[in-house]
C-alpha positions in Angstrom: 27.5 -4.8 79.6 28.4 -2.8 76.7 26.6 0.3 75.6 27.2 1.6 72.0 26.4 5.0 71.0 26.2 6.1 67.5 28.6 8.7 66.2 28.1 10.6 62.7 30.6 12.7 61.2 30.2 14.6 58.1 32.5 16.3 55.3 31.7 18.6 52.9 34.9 18.5 50.3 35.8 20.7 47.2 35.7 18.5 44.0 39.4 18.2 43.8 41.4 15.0 43.4 43.0 15.9 46.9 39.6 15.9 48.8 40.1 12.1 47.9 42.9 11.4 50.6 41.2 14.0 53.1 38.3 11.6 53.2 39.9 8.4 53.1 41.8 9.5 56.2 39.2 10.6 57.9 37.0 7.6 57.4 40.2 5.5 58.2 40.5 7.4 61.6 37.1 6.9 62.5 37.0 3.0 61.8 40.4 2.6 63.8 39.0 4.2 66.9 35.6 2.1 66.2 38.0 -1.4 66.5 38.1 -2.6 62.8 40.5 -5.2 61.9 43.4 -4.3 59.6 41.9 -6.4 57.0 38.7 -4.6 57.1 40.8 -1.0 57.3 42.3 -2.0 54.1 38.7 -2.7 52.4 37.0 0.5 53.9 40.2 2.6 52.4 39.6 0.9 49.0 36.2 1.2 49.0 36.2 4.7 50.3 39.1 5.7 47.8 36.9 4.6 44.9 33.4 5.9 45.7 35.4 9.1 46.1 37.4 9.1 43.2 33.9 8.3 41.1 32.5 11.3 42.9 35.1 13.9 42.0 35.9 12.5 38.4 32.5 11.3 37.1 29.8 12.5 39.2 31.3 16.5 39.3 33.7 16.0 36.5 36.3 18.0 38.9 33.9 21.0 38.9 35.1 22.9 41.9 32.1 24.8 42.3 30.2 21.4 43.4 30.8 19.6 46.6 31.5 16.1 47.4 29.7 14.9 50.8 31.0 12.1 52.4 29.2 11.2 55.7 30.0 8.2 58.3 28.5 6.6 61.3 29.0 3.9 63.5 26.5 1.8 65.4 26.4 -1.9 66.9 26.0 -3.1 63.5 28.8 -1.6 62.0 30.2 1.3 59.8 27.7 3.2 57.3 29.5 5.3 54.9 27.6 7.7 52.2 29.2 9.6 49.4 27.4 11.9 47.4 28.2 14.2 44.3 26.4 17.3 43.4 26.7 16.3 39.3 24.4 14.5 36.9 25.0 11.3 38.6 25.4 7.9 36.7 23.6 4.5 36.6 25.8 1.7 38.1 24.3 -0.7 36.0 25.6 1.1 32.7 29.0 0.6 33.9 30.8 -2.2 31.8 31.8 -5.4 33.7 35.5 -5.0 34.3 35.9 -9.0 34.5 34.7 -9.3 30.9 37.6 -10.6 28.7 37.5 -6.9 26.6 37.9 -4.9 29.8 40.6 -7.0 31.8 43.5 -4.9 30.3 41.7 -1.6 31.1 43.1 0.7 33.4 40.1 2.2 35.1 36.6 0.7 35.6 37.3 -1.6 38.9 35.8 1.0 41.4 32.3 -0.3 41.8 33.8 -3.9 41.5 36.1 -3.0 44.6 33.5 -1.4 46.5 31.1 -4.6 46.2 34.1 -6.7 47.1 35.5 -5.0 50.5 32.1 -3.7 51.6 29.1 -6.1 53.0 26.6 -4.1 51.1 26.7 -1.2 48.3 23.6 1.0 47.1 23.2 3.8 44.6 20.2 6.0 44.8 19.8 9.3 42.9 19.8 12.3 45.2 16.4 14.6 45.0 18.6 17.3 44.7 20.8 16.3 42.2 23.9 13.8 42.3 24.3 10.1 42.9 25.0 9.0 46.6 26.6 5.4 47.1 26.1 3.8 50.7 28.3 1.3 52.0 28.2 -0.8 55.1 30.7 -2.6 56.8 29.5 -5.0 59.4 31.3 -5.8 62.7 
């Protein structure tokens, strides 16, 4: 018999580029302890990196008076990661398709594609107090 309990971690990070690595390292260690494969860890790393980068650069516009909130928890179903910016937020439907011919050579704009590719479920919502929350799930 295997008993799985839920463990949750919450981080409140300054809206700075160096916060990206802190968030990625914390989630990676958590996922590793939960027994995710190396392939899954790679995908989780990429998705968290992109989500936190978007929160810092686009959501909060690197305004250090705002925070990026990262929470992650694990249960029998897998790993759930939420990243919230405290800025104006954005509509992911308005982001240009990075696979469209006119966008193929652009240096940015692939973060949402990476999140959707590497995670099993990705959803965006507006936070009632402002900003955007991206919730990503990686199943076992």
